[in-house]
C-alpha positions as CSV (number, residue, x, y, z in Angstrom):
1,M,47.8,-15.2,8.7
2,A,50.3,-17.9,7.9
3,K,53.4,-17.8,10.1
4,R,56.6,-16.5,8.8
5,K,60.1,-17.4,10.2
6,R,63.7,-16.5,9.4
7,Q,65.9,-19.5,9.9
8,Q,69.6,-19.5,9.3
9,G,69.4,-16.8,6.5
10,Y,66.2,-18.4,5.1
11,Y,62.9,-16.8,4.9
12,T,60.2,-19.5,5.4
13,K,56.5,-19.4,5.6
14,R,54.3,-22.2,7.1
15,M,50.9,-22.4,5.5
16,K,47.6,-22.7,7.3
17,A,44.9,-24.7,5.8
18,A,44.1,-23.0,2.4
19,Q,40.6,-21.7,1.7
20,E,38.7,-24.1,-0.6
21,G,39.2,-23.0,-4.2
22,S,41.7,-20.4,-3.4
23,N,45.0,-19.8,-5.4
24,E,46.9,-21.4,-2.5
25,E,44.9,-24.6,-2.6
26,V,45.0,-25.0,-6.3
27,L,48.8,-24.3,-6.4
28,L,49.4,-26.9,-3.7
29,A,47.3,-29.4,-5.7
30,D,49.5,-28.7,-8.8
31,V,52.8,-28.9,-6.8
32,R,51.7,-32.4,-5.4
33,D,50.7,-33.6,-8.9
34,L,54.3,-32.5,-10.3
35,L,56.1,-34.3,-7.4
36,Q,54.0,-37.4,-7.5
37,T,54.2,-37.6,-11.2
38,H,58.1,-37.4,-11.0
39,E,58.3,-39.9,-8.4
40,K,56.2,-42.4,-10.4
41,T,58.1,-41.9,-13.6
42,T,61.6,-41.9,-12.0
43,G,61.3,-43.5,-8.5
44,L,63.1,-40.5,-7.1
45,G,62.1,-37.5,-5.0
46,S,59.6,-39.0,-2.6
47,V,58.2,-36.3,-0.2
48,T,55.7,-36.2,2.7
49,F,53.3,-33.3,2.8
50,N,52.5,-31.8,6.2
51,D,49.5,-29.5,6.1
52,E,49.5,-28.8,9.8
53,E,50.3,-25.4,11.2
54,S,51.9,-26.7,14.5
55,D,55.3,-25.5,15.5
56,A,56.0,-28.8,17.3
57,A,58.5,-29.8,14.7
58,E,60.2,-27.9,11.8
59,P,59.8,-29.6,8.4
60,E,63.1,-30.9,7.2
61,K,64.8,-29.0,4.5
62,P,64.6,-31.1,1.2
63,F,68.0,-29.8,0.1
64,D,70.3,-26.9,0.7
65,L,67.8,-24.2,0.2
66,P,69.1,-21.1,-1.4
67,E,68.9,-17.8,0.7
68,R,66.2,-15.3,0.1
69,F,66.9,-13.0,-2.8
70,S,69.6,-15.3,-4.2
71,E,69.2,-16.2,-7.7
72,V,68.6,-19.7,-9.1
73,E,68.4,-21.3,-12.4
74,V,65.1,-23.3,-13.0
75,K,63.8,-25.5,-15.8
76,I,60.2,-25.1,-15.9
77,S,58.3,-28.4,-16.1
78,T,54.6,-27.5,-16.2
79,L,52.3,-24.5,-16.2
80,S,50.1,-24.4,-13.1
81,S,46.4,-23.7,-13.0
82,I,47.0,-20.2,-11.6
83,G,49.3,-19.3,-14.5
84,D,52.7,-19.6,-13.0
85,G,55.4,-22.1,-14.0
86,L,56.5,-24.9,-11.9
87,G,60.1,-26.3,-11.9
88,L,61.8,-29.1,-9.8
89,S,64.7,-28.4,-7.5
90,P,68.1,-30.1,-8.2
91,M,67.0,-33.0,-5.9
92,S,63.6,-33.2,-7.6
93,N,61.8,-33.1,-4.2
94,H,60.9,-29.5,-4.1
95,V,59.3,-27.1,-6.5
96,Y,60.0,-23.5,-7.7
97,V,57.0,-21.4,-8.5
98,V,58.0,-18.8,-11.1
99,P,55.6,-16.4,-12.8
100,F,55.7,-15.5,-16.5
101,T,57.3,-18.8,-17.5
102,L,56.3,-21.8,-19.7
103,P,57.2,-25.4,-19.8
104,G,60.6,-26.0,-21.4
105,D,61.8,-22.4,-20.2
106,V,65.2,-22.4,-18.6
107,V,65.0,-19.1,-16.4
108,K,66.9,-17.1,-14.0
109,A,64.6,-16.5,-10.9
110,K,65.0,-14.7,-7.4
111,V,64.1,-16.6,-4.3
112,V,61.4,-14.9,-2.2
113,T,59.8,-17.4,0.2
114,H,60.3,-21.1,1.0
115,M,56.9,-22.9,1.9
116,L,58.7,-25.9,3.6
117,N,55.6,-27.9,4.7
118,A,54.2,-27.5,1.2
119,H,57.5,-28.3,-0.6
120,Y,57.6,-25.2,-2.8
121,T,59.5,-21.9,-3.1
122,L,57.9,-18.7,-4.4
123,A,60.3,-16.9,-6.8
124,D,60.3,-13.7,-8.9
125,F,61.0,-14.0,-12.5
126,I,64.2,-12.3,-13.8
127,S,65.1,-13.5,-17.2
128,V,64.8,-16.2,-19.8
129,L,68.0,-18.1,-20.3
130,E,66.8,-20.7,-22.8
131,P,63.2,-20.1,-24.3
132,S,60.6,-22.8,-24.4
133,P,59.6,-23.8,-28.1
134,Q,56.1,-22.4,-27.1
135,R,57.4,-19.0,-26.0
136,N,56.9,-16.2,-28.5
137,D,57.8,-12.8,-26.9
138,S,56.9,-10.9,-30.1
139,L,53.2,-11.6,-29.2
140,V,53.5,-9.4,-26.0
141,Q,51.7,-6.2,-26.4
142,C,52.1,-4.6,-23.0
143,P,55.3,-2.9,-21.7
144,Y,54.4,-3.8,-18.1
145,F,54.0,-7.6,-18.8
146,A,56.3,-9.8,-16.5
147,K,55.9,-7.2,-13.8
148,C,52.1,-6.3,-13.5
149,S,50.0,-9.0,-11.9
150,G,47.1,-8.7,-14.4
151,C,48.3,-10.9,-17.3
152,Q,50.4,-14.1,-17.1
153,L,50.2,-15.6,-20.7
154,Q,51.0,-12.8,-23.2
155,M,54.0,-14.8,-24.5
156,L,51.8,-17.9,-25.3
157,P,50.2,-18.2,-28.6
158,Y,46.4,-18.0,-28.3
159,E,45.8,-21.6,-29.5
160,D,48.1,-22.8,-26.8
161,Q,46.4,-20.5,-24.1
162,L,43.1,-22.3,-25.0
163,A,44.6,-25.7,-24.7
164,H,46.1,-24.8,-21.3
165,K,42.7,-23.7,-20.1
166,K,41.1,-27.0,-21.0
167,T,43.8,-28.7,-18.8
168,I,42.9,-26.3,-15.9
169,L,39.3,-27.8,-16.1
170,Q,40.6,-31.3,-16.4
171,K,42.8,-30.9,-13.2
172,A,40.0,-29.1,-11.4
173,Y,37.7,-32.0,-11.7
174,R,40.5,-34.6,-11.1
175,N,41.6,-32.8,-7.9
176,F,38.4,-31.2,-6.5
177,S,35.4,-33.0,-7.4
178,N,36.2,-36.2,-5.5
179,L,34.6,-38.1,-8.3
180,A,35.9,-41.2,-10.1
181,S,37.2,-40.6,-13.5
182,E,34.2,-42.5,-15.2
183,L,31.8,-40.1,-13.8
184,I,33.6,-37.2,-15.5
185,P,32.9,-36.7,-19.2
186,V,35.5,-35.7,-21.8
187,I,35.9,-32.0,-21.5
188,G,35.2,-30.0,-24.6
189,D,37.8,-27.7,-26.2
190,T,37.8,-24.2,-24.6
191,I,35.7,-21.7,-26.6
192,G,37.9,-18.6,-27.3
193,S,37.2,-14.9,-27.1
194,P,36.5,-13.1,-30.4
195,M,39.0,-10.5,-29.0
196,Q,42.2,-11.3,-27.4
197,Y,43.2,-7.7,-26.6
198,G,40.8,-4.7,-26.2
199,Y,38.1,-6.8,-24.7
200,R,37.8,-5.8,-21.0
201,T,35.0,-3.3,-20.4
202,K,35.9,-2.7,-16.7
203,L,39.2,-1.6,-15.2
204,T,39.8,-0.5,-11.7
205,P,43.3,1.1,-11.2
206,H,44.2,2.4,-7.9
207,F,46.7,4.4,-5.9
208,D,47.9,4.1,-2.3
209,G,47.7,6.8,0.4
210,P,50.5,9.2,1.2
211,P,53.3,8.1,3.7
212,G,51.9,7.7,7.1
213,S,48.2,7.4,6.2
214,H,48.0,3.9,7.7
215,S,49.3,4.8,11.0
216,R,47.0,4.3,14.0
217,K,46.8,7.9,14.6
218,A,46.0,8.9,11.0
219,R,43.4,6.1,10.8
220,K,41.5,7.6,13.8
221,D,41.9,11.3,13.1
222,L,41.8,12.5,9.4
223,S,43.3,15.7,10.4
224,E,46.6,13.9,11.3
225,R,46.9,12.5,7.7
226,Q,49.5,14.3,5.6
227,G,48.8,15.0,1.9
228,F,50.7,14.0,-1.2
229,D,54.0,15.8,-2.0
230,K,53.9,14.1,-5.4
231,V,51.7,12.1,-7.7
232,P,51.8,8.3,-6.6
233,P,51.9,5.4,-8.8
234,I,48.4,4.9,-10.3
235,G,47.8,1.4,-11.6
236,F,47.9,-2.2,-10.6
237,M,49.8,-4.5,-8.2
238,V,53.3,-5.8,-8.9
239,K,53.1,-9.4,-9.2
240,G,53.6,-11.2,-5.9
241,T,53.7,-8.0,-3.9
242,R,51.2,-5.4,-2.3
243,K,53.1,-2.7,-4.2
244,T,51.3,-0.5,-6.7
245,M,53.1,0.1,-10.0
246,D,52.3,3.0,-12.3
247,I,50.3,2.0,-15.4
248,E,49.7,4.4,-18.1
249,D,48.0,2.1,-20.5
250,C,46.4,-1.4,-20.3
251,P,46.1,-3.1,-23.8
252,I,43.4,-5.7,-22.6
253,G,41.0,-2.8,-21.9
254,T,38.5,-1.6,-24.6
255,D,39.4,1.6,-26.4
256,A,36.9,3.6,-24.2
257,V,38.3,2.2,-21.1
258,R,41.9,2.9,-22.2
259,D,41.0,6.5,-23.1
260,G,39.3,6.8,-19.6
261,L,42.5,5.6,-17.9
262,K,44.6,8.4,-19.5
263,I,41.9,11.0,-18.7
264,E,41.5,9.9,-15.0
265,R,45.2,9.6,-14.4
266,K,45.6,13.3,-15.5
267,R,42.6,14.3,-13.4
268,V,44.1,12.7,-10.2
269,A,47.3,14.3,-11.0
270,D,45.8,17.6,-11.3
271,E,43.8,17.3,-8.1
272,I,46.3,15.2,-6.0
273,S,46.4,18.0,-3.3
274,K,42.8,17.3,-2.4
275,Y,43.5,13.6,-1.5
276,K,44.4,12.6,2.1
277,R,44.0,8.7,1.3
278,G,44.4,6.4,-1.6
279,A,41.5,5.6,-3.9
280,T,40.3,3.1,-6.5
281,I,39.2,4.6,-9.9
282,L,36.2,2.9,-11.6
283,L,36.4,2.8,-15.4
284,R,33.3,1.0,-16.8
285,E,32.5,1.1,-20.5
286,T,29.0,2.1,-21.6
287,T,27.4,1.9,-25.1
288,S,24.8,3.8,-26.8
289,R,23.2,2.7,-30.2
290,V,21.7,4.9,-32.8
291,S,20.0,3.2,-35.9
292,I,21.7,3.8,-39.2
293,E,18.5,5.3,-40.6
294,R,18.3,7.8,-37.8
295,S,21.9,8.6,-38.0
296,L,21.8,9.2,-41.8
297,A,18.6,11.2,-41.4
298,S,20.1,13.5,-38.9
299,A,23.2,14.0,-41.3
300,G,21.0,14.6,-44.3
301,A,22.3,11.5,-46.1
302,S,20.0,8.9,-47.9
303,T,22.5,6.0,-48.2
304,V,25.2,4.3,-46.2
305,P,28.5,5.9,-47.0
306,N,30.8,4.3,-49.5
307,G,33.4,2.0,-48.1
308,V,31.5,0.6,-45.2
309,N,32.3,-3.1,-44.7
310,H,29.0,-4.7,-43.7
311,S,30.5,-8.1,-42.9
312,S,31.8,-7.0,-39.5
313,P,31.8,-3.9,-37.3
314,F,34.8,-1.4,-37.8
315,K,36.2,1.7,-36.3
316,N,35.1,4.8,-38.2
317,P,38.3,6.2,-39.8
318,D,36.8,9.7,-40.0
319,L,36.5,10.1,-36.3
320,P,38.4,13.3,-35.3
321,P,40.9,12.8,-32.5
322,G,39.4,12.7,-29.1
323,D,35.9,11.6,-30.0
324,P,34.6,8.4,-28.4
325,P,35.1,5.2,-30.1
326,R,32.5,4.4,-32.6
327,D,31.5,1.1,-34.4
328,I,29.2,0.9,-37.4
329,T,27.1,-2.1,-38.4
330,P,24.5,-2.5,-41.1
331,S,21.7,-1.5,-38.8
332,Y,23.1,0.8,-36.1
333,T,26.0,3.0,-34.9
334,E,27.6,2.4,-31.6
335,T,29.3,5.1,-29.5
336,K,31.3,3.9,-26.6
337,T,32.2,6.0,-23.5
338,Y,33.3,5.3,-19.9
339,L,31.7,5.9,-16.4
340,T,33.4,6.5,-13.1
341,D,30.4,6.9,-10.9
342,Q,29.5,3.6,-9.1
343,N,25.9,4.2,-9.3
344,A,25.6,5.6,-12.9
345,L,23.8,3.2,-15.3
346,S,26.0,1.5,-17.8
347,T,24.4,0.1,-21.0
348,E,25.4,-3.4,-22.5
349,H,24.2,-4.8,-25.8
350,I,24.3,-8.6,-26.4
351,G,22.9,-9.2,-29.7
352,S,19.4,-7.6,-29.7
353,Y,19.2,-7.5,-25.9
354,I,20.0,-4.3,-23.9
355,F,21.1,-4.5,-20.3
356,L,21.4,-1.5,-17.8
357,N,23.4,-2.1,-14.6
358,P,24.9,0.2,-12.1
359,A,28.6,0.8,-13.2
360,G,29.8,-0.5,-9.8
361,A,27.9,-3.7,-9.9
362,F,28.8,-7.0,-11.3
363,F,28.4,-7.7,-15.1
364,Q,30.5,-9.8,-17.3
365,N,33.6,-7.8,-18.4
366,N,34.1,-9.3,-21.8
367,S,31.1,-8.4,-24.0
368,S,32.7,-9.8,-27.3
369,I,32.3,-13.3,-26.0
370,L,28.9,-12.9,-24.5
371,P,26.8,-13.6,-27.6
372,T,28.6,-16.9,-28.1
373,F,28.4,-17.7,-24.5
374,T,24.7,-17.1,-24.2
375,S,24.1,-19.0,-27.4
376,Y,26.0,-22.1,-26.0
377,I,23.9,-22.0,-22.8
378,R,20.7,-21.6,-24.9
379,S,21.6,-24.7,-27.0
380,H,22.4,-27.0,-24.0
381,I,20.0,-25.9,-21.3
382,L,17.3,-28.3,-22.5
383,P,17.9,-32.2,-23.0
384,P,19.3,-33.1,-26.4
385,P,16.4,-34.5,-28.5
386,S,18.0,-38.0,-28.3
387,S,18.0,-38.0,-24.5
388,F,15.5,-40.3,-22.9
389,Q,15.7,-40.0,-19.1
390,V,13.2,-42.0,-16.8
391,I,11.5,-40.4,-14.0
392,N,9.7,-43.6,-12.9
393,S,9.1,-47.0,-14.6
394,E,5.9,-45.9,-16.4
395,N,6.2,-42.3,-17.5
396,P,8.7,-40.7,-19.7
397,Q,10.4,-37.4,-18.7
398,P,8.1,-34.3,-18.6
399,Q,8.8,-31.4,-20.8
400,I,10.9,-28.8,-19.1
401,K,8.8,-25.6,-19.1
402,Y,10.5,-23.4,-16.5
403,L,13.8,-21.7,-15.7
404,I,15.0,-20.7,-12.3
405,D,17.9,-18.2,-12.5
406,T,19.7,-18.3,-9.0
407,Y,22.3,-15.6,-8.3
408,S,20.5,-13.9,-11.2
409,G,22.0,-10.4,-11.0
410,S,20.6,-8.0,-13.5
411,G,19.0,-10.9,-15.4
412,L,21.4,-11.9,-18.0
413,F,20.1,-15.7,-18.2
414,S,16.5,-15.1,-17.4
415,I,16.1,-12.6,-20.2
416,T,18.4,-14.0,-22.9
417,L,16.8,-17.6,-22.5
418,S,13.2,-16.4,-21.7
419,S,11.9,-17.4,-25.2
420,L,12.6,-21.2,-24.5
421,F,10.3,-21.3,-21.5
422,Y,6.7,-20.8,-20.3
423,A,8.2,-18.7,-17.4
424,T,11.5,-17.7,-15.9
425,L,12.1,-16.8,-12.3
426,G,15.2,-14.9,-11.3
427,I,16.2,-15.0,-7.7
428,D,18.9,-12.9,-5.9
429,I,19.4,-11.9,-2.3
430,A,20.4,-8.2,-3.3
431,P,17.3,-6.0,-3.8
432,S,19.3,-3.7,-6.1
433,S,20.0,-6.6,-8.5
434,I,16.4,-7.4,-8.7
435,A,15.4,-3.8,-9.4
436,S,18.0,-4.0,-12.3
437,A,16.7,-7.2,-13.6
438,N,13.0,-6.0,-13.6
439,Q,14.1,-2.8,-15.4
440,N,16.1,-4.9,-18.0
441,A,13.1,-7.2,-18.6
442,K,10.8,-4.2,-19.2
443,L,13.4,-2.7,-21.6
444,N,13.5,-6.0,-23.5
445,N,9.8,-6.5,-23.5
446,I,10.1,-9.8,-21.7
447,E,6.6,-10.7,-20.3
448,N,7.3,-14.1,-18.9
449,A,10.2,-13.2,-16.5
450,T,9.7,-12.5,-12.9
451,F,12.4,-11.5,-10.3
452,V,12.2,-11.9,-6.6
453,T,14.6,-11.1,-3.7
454,G,15.3,-14.6,-2.1
455,D,15.8,-15.6,1.5
456,A,19.2,-17.6,1.5
457,A,17.8,-20.0,4.1
458,N,14.9,-20.8,1.8
459,I,16.1,-19.8,-1.7
460,F,13.7,-22.1,-3.8
461,A,10.5,-21.0,-1.7
462,E,9.0,-19.0,-4.7
463,A,10.0,-21.6,-7.3
464,K,8.3,-24.4,-5.2
465,K,5.0,-22.4,-5.2
466,R,5.1,-21.9,-9.0
467,F,6.7,-24.8,-10.7
468,K,7.2,-28.6,-10.5
469,A,10.8,-29.6,-10.0
470,E,10.6,-32.3,-12.8
471,E,9.6,-29.5,-15.2
472,S,12.3,-27.1,-14.2
473,V,16.0,-26.2,-14.9
474,V,18.1,-24.2,-12.6
475,V,21.0,-21.9,-13.7
476,V,23.7,-21.4,-11.0
477,D,26.3,-18.7,-11.3
478,P,27.7,-17.9,-7.9
479,P,30.8,-15.8,-7.0
480,R,34.3,-17.3,-6.9
481,K,33.7,-18.9,-3.6
482,G,31.1,-21.1,-5.2
483,C,27.8,-22.4,-3.5
484,D,27.6,-22.8,0.4
485,D,26.3,-26.1,1.9
486,G,22.9,-24.6,2.7
487,F,22.2,-23.8,-1.1
488,L,23.4,-27.1,-2.4
489,K,21.2,-29.0,0.3
490,Q,18.2,-27.0,-0.8
491,L,19.0,-27.6,-4.4
492,L,19.1,-31.3,-3.8
493,G,16.1,-31.2,-1.6
494,W,13.9,-29.7,-4.5
495,G,15.7,-31.8,-7.2
496,P,15.0,-29.9,-10.6
497,A,15.3,-31.9,-13.7
498,R,18.5,-30.1,-14.9
499,V,21.2,-27.8,-13.6
500,V,23.4,-25.5,-15.5
501,Y,26.4,-24.5,-13.3
502,V,28.3,-21.5,-14.6
503,S,31.4,-20.5,-12.7
504,C,34.5,-18.0,-12.8
505,N,36.2,-20.4,-10.5
506,V,36.3,-24.0,-11.9
507,H,37.8,-25.5,-8.7
508,T,34.8,-24.5,-6.6
509,Q,32.5,-25.5,-9.4
510,A,34.2,-29.0,-9.5
511,R,33.8,-29.2,-5.7
512,D,30.1,-28.3,-5.8
513,V,29.4,-30.4,-8.9
514,G,30.9,-33.4,-7.2
515,V,28.4,-32.9,-4.3
516,L,25.4,-32.8,-6.7
517,V,26.6,-35.9,-8.6
518,R,26.9,-37.9,-5.3
519,G,23.7,-36.6,-3.9
520,G,25.5,-35.0,-0.9
521,Q,25.8,-38.6,0.5
522,E,29.5,-38.4,1.9
523,R,29.3,-34.8,2.6
524,W,26.3,-34.5,4.9
525,G,25.3,-38.1,5.8
526,E,22.7,-40.7,4.7
527,E,19.6,-38.5,5.0
528,D,20.5,-35.0,3.6
529,G,20.3,-34.7,0.0
530,K,17.0,-36.7,-0.1
531,G,13.9,-35.3,-1.5
532,E,11.9,-33.3,1.0
533,K,9.1,-34.8,3.1
534,E,6.1,-32.8,4.1
535,G,6.6,-31.3,7.7
536,E,10.3,-32.8,8.1
537,P,12.3,-30.3,10.1
538,E,15.4,-28.7,8.5
539,R,18.6,-30.3,9.6
540,E,21.9,-28.8,10.3
541,V,24.5,-29.2,7.4
542,G,27.8,-30.7,8.5
543,G,30.6,-33.0,7.5
544,E,34.1,-32.6,6.2
545,R,35.4,-32.9,2.8
546,E,35.3,-36.6,1.8
547,E,37.8,-38.9,0.1
548,K,37.5,-39.6,-3.5
549,V,34.8,-42.3,-4.1
550,G,33.7,-44.4,-7.1
551,K,30.3,-44.8,-8.3
552,E,27.9,-44.3,-5.5
553,R,25.7,-47.2,-4.3
554,E,22.1,-46.2,-4.9
555,T,20.1,-45.0,-1.8
556,K,16.4,-45.1,-2.2
557,G,14.9,-41.7,-2.4
558,R,18.1,-39.9,-3.0
559,I,18.4,-37.2,-5.7
560,R,21.6,-37.0,-7.6
561,Y,22.9,-35.8,-10.9
562,S,25.1,-37.0,-13.8
563,I,27.4,-34.6,-15.7
564,E,26.1,-34.2,-19.3
565,S,29.0,-32.0,-20.5
566,L,31.8,-29.7,-19.3
567,R,33.4,-26.8,-21.3
568,G,35.5,-23.7,-20.6
569,F,35.1,-20.2,-22.0
570,D,37.9,-17.8,-22.3
571,F,36.5,-14.6,-20.9
572,F,40.1,-13.2,-20.0
573,P,42.6,-14.0,-22.7
574,Q,46.3,-13.5,-21.7
575,T,45.4,-14.5,-18.1
576,G,45.2,-17.9,-16.3
577,H,41.4,-17.5,-15.8
578,V,38.8,-19.7,-17.4
579,E,35.0,-19.8,-17.1
580,G,33.4,-23.2,-16.7
581,V,29.9,-24.4,-17.8
582,A,28.7,-27.7,-16.4
583,I,25.5,-29.3,-17.6
584,L,23.8,-31.7,-15.1
585,Q,20.8,-34.0,-15.6
586,R,19.0,-35.5,-12.7
587,V,19.2,-39.3,-12.7
588,N,16.9,-40.4,-10.0
589,D,13.9,-39.0,-8.2
590,R,12.3,-39.4,-4.8
591,E,11.2,-42.9,-5.6
592,G,14.8,-44.0,-6.3
593,A,14.5,-44.5,-10.1
594,V,17.8,-44.3,-11.9
595,E,18.9,-44.2,-15.4
């Protein structure tokens, strides 16, 4: 835990080293950028950052800091990569972090915590005094916006949200890849979601336990826990706190999920006497499809009803109140309901593909963008026709025939991309994910996809038995923390021809892509990251985060990659999140040939 102190009426917090790719690290980088940019343009406000946690000396206060819970007026200068506005202090050597604000806003904010060694203050948003030209509060569709921690950008027009998310990628690669600018291609415009509201297929509202339920005695002995004397707030966290606020509806959820929220809230209220502790409620959408022919035949009809618009799906206007949401297309009718059982199987359709997945397991939560997303990957996973990479001085690049899908989950990429390859191999360390993937391959009649449970210490063992590296492409889709050093070292050791890196955290993606572009040279030392040698023992991965470097000097035998393209996808409109896709091409092989 970071250390908190009260000093002369102030509430301060001294940061410990932030976890790589965390909101704290990303925010600190944005704060530094703002202060350094202001210093360069004005010559004022020079500051020194102290990242150490030592108490040997208290950092000097940059100006007369306002006391905790006092109100301040702040003009917002920029929007951070975590979705909060940043505004300079009166002396321009300290930053206020204010949520639900936009560049150009002048706002009233309440001081919460001073992060002295990081030169910023966390503040709560109170009101807008002068709106930014970008702000359009008429766009806000949620009564809980500016309190709930779920959305940050509902007041920002959608085209501006997409532009902002492009800058998130740009800053991520500038601040976290440790690559010179000439090694980073121009980032493409962010691809938007077809639905900006009503898109989220999974919500997990929760409620806290009754008073006293977290005491030591109550934790040890369930009989000591008191029940609820009233229905607690059921919903999501208040922004910047651990407090749950009551949420009756969430407009970014799909219709089925929103209906489920209402029903489950009532169920909990009716059964609250049964609870001795808090709980999280799973709401996962599931979809069933029935062909129009079957549907009409069962209804005794011979033609599609008049008034159906075949150009796009639409909500059936004749559904009686209370029936599940239903969409009709030229070939099928979809009925959408929700699941609450973690182990129940949810059904998701992506174009003509069908996926079954345990409701509590991971699957992308915005189905509306998945056809566009998988189509983009499909169009870019193989080298462009004009590309001519040299593997050695005599032979052109072999044809890429094989796909290795790491972190494969239930098989999204292996299955939707299978027709491009002779064979695909999905690898995951979770046996339950492999079981789901095998089931989905069978459902979709995919015969060239194999799924295996991988050993984290030797994740490409099966791929090496089956495929040649120069004929293979690897898809990487890790959790938010990104890839660990062991995985990246193994990837460089095998050296597939191409890598597609998909990530819900573009900051850890930038860090990892930087390692692949440099061949691991500065991160691990001179030998690690080279191609494997027969019988050579595995070496420990070590080294600390390196300083930014320019173009690497070539090291004979080192495998490394160039970035062919970078692009963001907006899986979560109204929020500060963006999904990143990086396409990488190997540029030298074990003999040291380069582009």
